C-alpha positions as CSV (number, residue, x, y, z in Angstrom):
1,X,16.3,16.1,-7.1
2,X,18.1,17.1,-10.4
3,X,18.2,20.6,-11.7
4,X,15.9,19.6,-14.6
5,X,13.3,18.1,-12.3
6,X,13.4,21.1,-10.0
7,X,12.9,23.5,-12.9
8,X,10.4,21.3,-14.6
9,X,8.2,21.2,-11.5
10,X,7.9,25.0,-11.2
11,X,4.6,26.8,-11.3
12,X,4.1,29.9,-13.3
13,X,5.1,33.0,-11.3
14,X,7.5,31.0,-9.0
15,X,10.6,33.1,-8.3
16,X,13.8,31.4,-9.4
17,X,17.4,32.2,-8.7
18,X,19.9,30.4,-11.0
19,X,23.7,30.2,-10.5
20,X,25.6,29.6,-13.7
21,X,28.8,27.5,-13.8
22,X,30.8,30.7,-14.2
23,X,29.3,32.1,-10.9
24,X,27.0,34.5,-12.7
25,X,23.6,34.8,-10.9
26,X,20.3,35.5,-12.7
27,X,16.8,35.5,-11.3
28,X,13.2,36.1,-12.3
29,X,9.7,34.7,-12.3
30,X,8.8,31.6,-14.3
31,X,6.5,32.8,-17.1
32,X,6.5,29.9,-19.5
33,X,7.2,26.2,-18.7
34,X,7.4,23.4,-21.2
35,X,8.5,20.2,-19.4
36,X,8.1,16.7,-20.7
37,X,9.9,14.2,-18.4
38,X,12.6,12.2,-20.2
39,X,12.3,14.4,-23.3
40,X,12.7,18.2,-23.0
41,X,12.7,21.2,-20.7
42,X,12.1,24.8,-21.8
43,X,11.6,27.5,-19.2
44,X,11.4,31.3,-19.5
45,X,12.3,33.6,-16.7
46,X,11.5,37.3,-16.6
47,X,12.9,39.7,-13.9
48,X,10.3,42.2,-12.6
49,X,10.2,45.6,-14.2
50,X,12.7,44.6,-17.0
51,X,12.6,43.8,-20.7
52,X,15.1,41.0,-20.2
53,X,14.1,37.4,-20.8
54,X,16.0,34.3,-19.9
55,X,15.5,30.9,-21.6
56,X,16.6,27.8,-19.9
57,X,16.6,24.6,-21.9
58,X,17.7,21.0,-21.8
59,X,17.1,17.8,-23.8
60,X,17.1,14.2,-22.7
61,X,19.5,12.1,-24.8
62,X,18.1,8.7,-24.1
63,X,20.1,7.9,-21.0
64,X,20.5,11.3,-19.3
65,X,19.8,15.0,-19.6
66,X,22.0,17.5,-21.4
67,X,23.3,20.4,-19.3
68,X,20.7,23.1,-18.7
69,X,21.7,26.0,-21.0
70,X,20.8,29.6,-20.5
71,X,20.2,32.3,-23.1
72,X,19.3,36.0,-22.6
73,X,17.6,38.6,-24.7
74,X,16.6,42.2,-24.0
75,X,13.2,42.9,-25.6
76,X,13.7,46.6,-25.2
77,X,16.8,46.7,-27.4
78,X,16.6,47.9,-31.0
79,X,17.7,44.5,-32.3
80,X,16.4,41.6,-30.2
81,X,19.1,38.9,-30.3
82,X,19.6,35.9,-28.0
83,X,22.9,35.7,-26.2
84,X,24.2,32.4,-24.8
85,X,25.2,32.8,-21.1
86,X,26.3,29.2,-20.2
87,X,25.1,26.3,-18.2
88,X,23.2,26.1,-14.9
89,X,25.2,25.2,-11.9
90,X,22.6,25.6,-9.2
91,X,18.9,26.5,-8.7
92,X,16.8,27.9,-5.8
93,X,13.1,28.4,-5.9
94,X,10.6,30.4,-3.9
95,X,6.9,29.9,-4.7
96,X,5.1,33.1,-5.4
97,X,1.7,33.9,-3.9
98,X,1.0,37.2,-5.5
99,X,0.5,35.9,-9.1
100,X,1.8,39.2,-10.5
101,X,4.7,39.6,-13.0
């Protein structure tokens, strides 16, 4: 299963751990998922007890998917700006049963 399919089939509140291509690891709960197969993916992750948000996105270019890109912002900062972190290298998912963020 591709990274895009894995991410697109998440449920809200699933716990996701993402390894970027530079070996940085991020994780959080899926809080917003916009997945249209063969078109686009947009996923938001939020770590528990943090103002940080991660956005993962990819587009389908007709014959294949673009790399899944990751951006980060800190909503508790004075100036909320998105910072590009790189591309997804790997994904692991753990379904959540508590339904709490």
